C-alpha positions in Angstrom: 16.6 0.7 26.6 20.2 1.9 26.2 22.0 3.2 29.2 23.4 5.9 27.0 20.0 7.4 26.4 19.9 7.1 22.6 16.5 8.3 21.2 14.4 6.8 18.5 15.3 5.0 15.3 14.3 7.7 12.9 16.5 8.2 9.8 19.7 10.0 10.8 21.8 12.6 9.1 25.3 13.5 10.1 25.3 16.2 12.8 27.6 18.8 11.2 27.2 21.2 14.0 28.3 18.8 16.7 31.1 17.6 14.5 32.4 21.2 14.0 32.6 21.8 17.7 34.1 18.4 18.3 36.9 18.9 15.7 37.7 22.4 17.1 37.9 21.1 20.6 40.9 18.9 19.8 39.4 16.1 21.9 39.5 12.5 20.8 36.3 10.5 20.8 37.6 8.5 23.8 38.4 11.7 25.8 34.9 13.2 25.1 33.3 9.9 26.2 35.4 9.9 29.5 34.4 13.5 30.2 30.7 12.8 29.6 30.9 9.8 32.0 32.6 11.8 34.7 30.1 14.6 34.5 27.2 12.1 34.4 28.4 10.5 37.6 28.7 13.9 39.3 25.0 14.4 38.4 24.1 11.0 39.8 23.3 9.6 36.4 25.2 6.4 37.0 23.4 4.6 34.2 25.3 6.6 31.6 28.2 4.7 30.2 29.5 6.3 27.0 32.2 4.9 24.8 33.9 5.9 21.5 31.3 4.1 19.4 28.5 6.0 21.1 30.3 9.3 20.4 30.6 8.3 16.8 26.9 7.6 16.6 26.2 11.1 18.0 28.4 12.6 15.3 26.5 10.5 12.7 23.2 12.1 13.8 21.9 10.0 16.7 20.0 12.2 19.3 21.0 11.3 22.9 18.6 11.7 25.7 19.0 14.0 28.7 21.2 14.6 30.6 23.7 14.1 27.8 22.8 17.1 25.6 23.1 19.4 28.7 26.4 17.7 29.6 27.8 18.3 26.2 26.7 21.9 26.3 28.5 22.4 29.6 31.7 20.6 28.4 32.0 22.6 25.2 31.1 25.9 26.9 33.9 25.3 29.4 36.3 24.2 26.6 35.7 27.4 24.5 35.1 29.9 27.3 31.8 31.0 25.9 28.2 29.7 25.9 27.7 26.7 23.5 23.9 26.1 23.8 22.4 22.7 23.2 20.9 24.0 19.9 24.3 25.1 18.8 25.4 21.4 18.9 22.5 20.4 16.7 20.8 18.6 19.6 17.2 18.7 20.7 16.0 20.2 24.0 12.5 18.9 24.0 12.9 17.1 27.4 14.6 19.6 29.6 15.5 18.8 33.2 13.0 20.0 35.8 15.7 22.1 37.3 16.0 24.0 34.0 12.4 24.4 33.0 9.1 24.9 34.9 8.2 25.5 38.5 5.9 22.5 39.1 8.4 20.4 41.0 8.1 17.4 43.4 7.6 18.5 47.0 10.1 15.9 48.4 13.4 16.3 50.2 15.7 14.3 48.0 14.4 15.8 44.8 14.7 19.3 46.3 18.3 18.7 47.1 19.0 17.3 43.7 17.3 20.2 41.9 19.1 22.8 44.1 22.4 21.1 43.4 21.9 20.8 39.7 20.6 24.3 39.2 23.2 26.0 41.3 26.0 24.1 39.5 24.6 25.0 36.1 24.4 28.6 37.2 28.0 28.6 38.4 29.4 27.1 35.2 27.2 29.0 32.8 26.6 32.3 34.7 27.1 34.5 31.7 24.5 37.2 31.3 21.3 35.8 29.8 22.3 32.2 29.3 20.3 30.6 32.1 17.7 33.3 31.5 17.2 32.4 27.9 16.9 28.6 28.7 14.3 29.4 31.3 10.8 30.6 31.0 8.9 32.7 33.6 5.8 31.1 35.0 2.7 33.2 35.8 -1.0 32.8 36.4 -2.3 29.3 37.3 1.0 27.7 36.1 2.7 29.5 39.0 0.0 29.8 41.7 -1.3 26.3 41.7 2.1 24.6 42.2 2.9 27.1 45.0 -0.3 26.3 46.8 1.1 22.8 47.5 3.4 24.5 49.9 0.6 24.2 52.4 -0.2 20.5 51.7 1.0 18.2 54.5 3.5 15.6 53.2 3.1 12.0 54.1 5.2 10.8 57.0 8.7 10.0 55.8 11.0 7.2 56.6 13.0 7.6 59.8 15.5 9.5 57.7 19.3 9.8 57.6 21.4 7.8 60.0 23.0 9.4 63.0 26.4 8.4 61.6 28.0 7.8 58.2 29.3 4.7 56.6 31.2 2.3 58.7 29.9 4.0 61.9 31.8 7.3 61.2 30.1 10.3 63.0 28.6 13.0 60.9 31.3 15.4 59.7 29.3 18.5 60.4 29.6 19.8 63.9 27.4 22.3 65.8 29.9 25.1 65.5 30.2 24.5 61.8 26.5 24.8 61.4 26.6 28.0 63.4 29.2 29.3 61.0 27.1 28.4 58.0 24.2 30.4 59.4 26.4 33.3 60.2 27.9 33.3 56.7 24.4 33.4 55.2 23.6 36.5 57.4 26.9 38.1 56.2 25.9 37.5 52.6 22.6 39.2 53.2 24.2 42.2 54.7 26.6 42.5 51.8 23.7 42.4 49.4 21.9 45.2 51.2 25.0 47.3 51.2 26.4 46.6 47.8 23.6 45.3 45.6 23.0 41.9 44.0 25.7 42.2 41.3 28.7 41.9 43.6 28.3 38.7 45.6 25.8 36.7 43.6 28.3 34.0 42.4 29.6 33.6 46.0 26.1 33.0 47.3 25.4 30.5 44.5 28.6 28.7 45.3 27.8 28.5 49.0 24.4 27.2 48.2 26.0 24.4 46.1 28.3 23.5 48.9 25.3 23.2 51.3 23.4 21.0 48.9 26.5 18.7 48.9 26.2 18.5 52.7 22.5 17.7 52.4 23.4 14.6 50.4 25.3 13.2 53.4 23.7 11.4 56.4 22.9 13.7 59.4 20.6 13.6 62.4 17.2 15.0 61.7 17.7 18.3 63.6 20.9 18.9 61.6 19.1 18.2 58.3 16.4 20.7 59.2 19.0 23.4 60.0 20.8 22.6 56.7 17.5 22.8 54.7 16.9 26.2 56.4 20.3 27.4 55.4 19.7 26.1 51.8 16.3 27.9 51.7 17.9 31.2 52.9 20.7 31.0 50.4 18.4 30.0 47.5 16.1 32.9 48.4 19.1 35.3 48.5 20.4 33.9 45.2 16.9 34.6 43.8 16.8 38.1 45.2 20.3 38.9 43.8 19.3 37.5 40.4 16.1 39.7 40.5 18.2 42.7 41.5 20.5 42.3 38.4 17.7 41.6 36.0 17.8 37.8 35.6 14.1 37.3 36.2 13.6 33.6 35.1 16.7 32.6 37.1 15.4 34.5 40.1 12.0 32.8 40.0 13.6 29.4 39.8 15.7 30.1 42.9 12.6 31.4 44.8 10.7 28.3 43.9 13.5 26.0 45.1 13.9 28.1 48.2 10.2 27.6 49.1 10.7 23.8 48.6 13.7 23.9 51.0 11.8 26.0 53.5 9.0 23.4 53.5 11.6 20.7 54.3 12.9 22.8 57.1 9.4 23.2 58.5 9.8 27.0 58.5 6.5 28.6 57.6 7.6 32.2 58.3 10.6 31.8 56.0 8.3 30.3 53.4 6.0 33.3 53.7 9.0 35.6 53.2 10.1 33.8 50.1 6.5 34.1 48.7 6.6 37.8 49.4 9.7 38.2 47.3 8.0 36.2 44.5 5.1 38.6 44.9 7.4 41.6 44.6 8.8 40.1 41.4 5.3 39.7 40.0 4.5 43.4 40.7 7.8 44.3 38.9 6.7 42.2 36.0 3.3 43.8 35.8 1.2 40.9 37.2 -0.3 42.3 40.4 -3.1 39.7 40.5 -0.5 37.0 40.7 1.3 39.0 43.4 -1.8 39.2 45.5 -2.4 35.5 45.2 1.1 34.8 46.4 0.8 37.2 49.3 -2.5 35.7 50.4 -0.9 32.3 50.3 2.0 33.6 52.4 -0.4 35.2 55.0 -2.5 32.1 55.3 0.4 29.8 55.6 2.1 31.7 58.4 -0.9 33.2 60.2 -0.3 31.3 63.4 3.5 31.6 63.6 4.8 34.8 61.9 6.1 37.6 64.1 4.5 41.1 63.9 7.4 42.3 61.8 6.8 39.6 59.3 3.1 40.1 59.3 3.6 43.9 58.8 5.8 43.2 55.8 3.2 40.9 54.3 0.5 43.6 54.7 2.7 46.2 53.1 3.2 43.9 50.1 -0.5 43.3 50.0 -1.0 47.0 49.7 1.5 47.2 46.8 -0.5 44.5 45.0 -3.8 46.3 45.5 -2.3 49.6 44.4 -1.1 48.2 41.2 -4.5 46.6 40.6 -6.1 50.1 41.0 -8.0 49.3 44.2 -7.4 52.3 46.5 -9.7 51.4 49.4 -8.2 47.9 49.8 -4.7 49.4 49.4 -5.3 51.9 52.1 -6.7 49.3 54.4 -3.6 47.1 53.9 -1.4 50.1 54.6 -3.2 50.7 57.9 -2.9 47.1 58.8 0.9 47.2 58.1 1.3 50.3 60.3 -0.8 48.9 63.1 0.9 45.5 63.1 4.4 47.1 63.0 3.5 49.0 66.2 3.5 45.7 67.9 7.1 44.8 66.9 9.2 43.9 69.9 6.3 44.0 72.4 6.4 40.2 72.8 10.1 40.0 73.2 10.3 37.0 70.8 13.5 36.5 68.8 13.3 37.2 65.1 15.2 35.6 62.3 17.9 37.6 60.5 16.1 37.5 57.2 13.3 39.8 58.4 15.6 42.3 60.2 15.6 44.4 57.0 12.0 45.4 57.6 12.5 48.5 59.7 10.5 51.6 60.1 12.3 53.0 57.1 11.3 50.0 55.0 7.7 50.2 56.2 7.5 53.8 55.1 9.2 53.0 51.9 6.8 50.3 51.0 3.7 52.3 52.0 4.8 55.4 50.1 5.5 53.3 47.0 1.9 51.9 47.3 0.5 55.5 47.2 2.9 56.4 44.4 1.8 53.3 42.4 -1.9 54.3 43.0 -1.1 57.7 41.6 0.2 56.1 38.3 -2.6 53.7 38.0 -5.1 56.5 38.6 -3.7 58.6 35.7 -0.9 60.4 37.5 -3.2 61.5 40.3 -1.7 64.4 42.3 -3.9 63.4 45.3 -2.2 60.0 45.7 1.2 61.7 45.0 0.5 64.0 47.9 -0.2 61.0 50.2 3.1 59.4 49.1 5.3 62.5 49.6 5.5 62.7 53.5 5.7 59.0 53.9 8.5 58.6 51.4 10.3 61.7 52.8 10.4 59.8 56.1 11.8 56.7 54.5 14.5 58.8 52.8 15.4 60.4 56.1 15.7 57.1 57.9 17.6 55.3 55.1 20.0 58.3 54.9 21.1 57.4 58.5 21.6 53.7 57.6 24.9 52.7 56.0 23.8 49.1 55.8 20.9 49.5 53.4 22.3 51.7 50.6 20.3 50.0 47.8 17.0 50.8 49.6 18.2 54.3 50.2 18.8 54.7 46.4 15.5 53.2 45.5 13.6 55.6 47.8 15.5 58.6 46.5 14.4 57.5 43.0 10.9 57.1 44.4 11.0 60.6 45.8 12.0 61.9 42.4 9.0 60.2 40.8 6.7 61.7 43.3 7.9 65.2 42.6 7.5 64.5 38.8 3.9 63.5 39.5 3.6 66.8 41.4 5.1 68.7 38.4 8.1 69.8 40.4 11.0 69.0 38.1 13.7 70.9 40.1 13.0 68.9 43.2 12.8 65.7 41.2 16.3 66.4 39.7 17.7 67.0 43.2 16.5 63.6 44.5 17.7 61.9 41.3 21.1 63.5 41.6 21.4 62.1 45.2 20.2 58.7 43.9 22.9 58.7 41.3 25.5 59.3 43.9 24.4 56.2 45.8 23.8 54.1 42.6 27.4 54.5 41.6 28.4 52.7 44.9 26.1 49.7 44.6 25.8 47.1 41.8 22.1 46.9 41.3 20.6 46.9 37.9 17.2 47.4 39.5 18.4 50.8 40.9 20.1 51.7 37.6 17.1 50.8 35.5 14.7 52.8 37.7 17.0 55.8 37.8 17.4 55.8 34.0 13.7 55.4 33.5 12.9 58.3 35.9 15.5 60.6 34.3 14.2 59.7 30.8 10.6 60.5 31.9 11.8 63.8 33.3 13.8 64.7 30.2 10.8 64.1 27.9 8.5 66.3 30.0 11.0 68.9 31.3 14.0 68.8 29.0 14.3 72.5 28.9 14.6 72.8 32.7 18.3 73.4 33.6 18.4 71.0 36.5 16.9 68.2 34.3 19.3 68.9 31.4 22.3 68.8 33.8 21.1 65.6 35.4 20.6 63.9 32.0 24.2 64.8 30.9 25.6 63.5 34.2 23.7 60.3 34.0 24.9 59.6 30.4 28.5 60.0 31.6 28.4 58.3 35.1 25.9 55.5 34.4 26.1 55.0 30.7 25.0 51.4 30.4 23.6 48.4 32.3 25.9 46.7 34.7 26.6 43.1 33.8 24.9 40.5 35.9 27.3 38.1 37.6 
């Protein structure tokens, strides 16, 4: 088999598409070959050894195997400053890399590191809106749930692992204070996301994740490796959350899956349960509450003996959201009560809590539970009974978030939620008031999720109450101040 990955011996036709891009690039065959080789080495594909004659055969119609089509796509995209997809080069994509397609990935440390590195690098280089999204496909149903269930399967005992020192006896180059700084930087990114939305710092988080995967490919003592995997898991989760927030759903799911793999390597079951809860939230957003419930139950089972009350309360609240969207009011109400009862135990044991769960405050608890009641109202045919259950709980969430400068996106989302509750209660003037306040906050954060929900709510109000002065004024203001979707970055 050729080290250059040539495929098949079928009759070839000249590849006019690839030839056109090649001619416009101004590269010689030798220069393109050298760039392919350099990029292949960076990927760890050391078997690739391209030369001018191989490039000539590609132009003549030979179909190279992966990773060469993807490498060529990246090289031409960088050369022209716009996305040049594999198909644009006249090449086939039948055998995509696991990091670019699917969620059924190997549960093993080295593969997790390689996939994280490859996917984050591709995201950084080709992070133009929709590119990664269109080359990915969302997984759902058994194709998603069954691979995620393997999170709980014990892995065979590994080899002793990385050496305590590097080549030639050099000590590991990552010190304890440097690890502390990596963890503190991750917490800082999380705070920025809560304040500013996912659109502002997403590339910075992806870049930091890529740097951490570079560190994971070096030799370190086992405790250091676990801490690095934990940082990688948190960064991948945050990259997924930010991608979800700006509307890049397939990209978000891929990061969540990779984050769960990294959390398993770190041996951090509560963190894994948190990642699964965000995957569940995404499934609710995408209209698949049954999948959401499966993911939440997997999270609850996996962390039942180690999650803090705050984490357990968050999981119950997400369970309630899933039941609400499935139209199961009794189970939803039971999960709401469990969330409230469990949250009452927060802080009683005095155990330290990780930074990633700090967001789940009394405000967030009320916000989640009120949205469960609101969702029940929609599923039950715009039921005023469930809307009346939602109103005081959501009012409390709005009150608490209004005093919290750190979680502005959550404040905006709950203001929008309050507007939807008033629309359910046929009170358009009050709905307009809350939507106006939400618009004030939305202009300060870069969250396509906030913008989309606000536009949808105002559009619903305009269709039903377009002749109400407050609604008409709100519609005009929205068209001027939030005219189109923010671009994901």
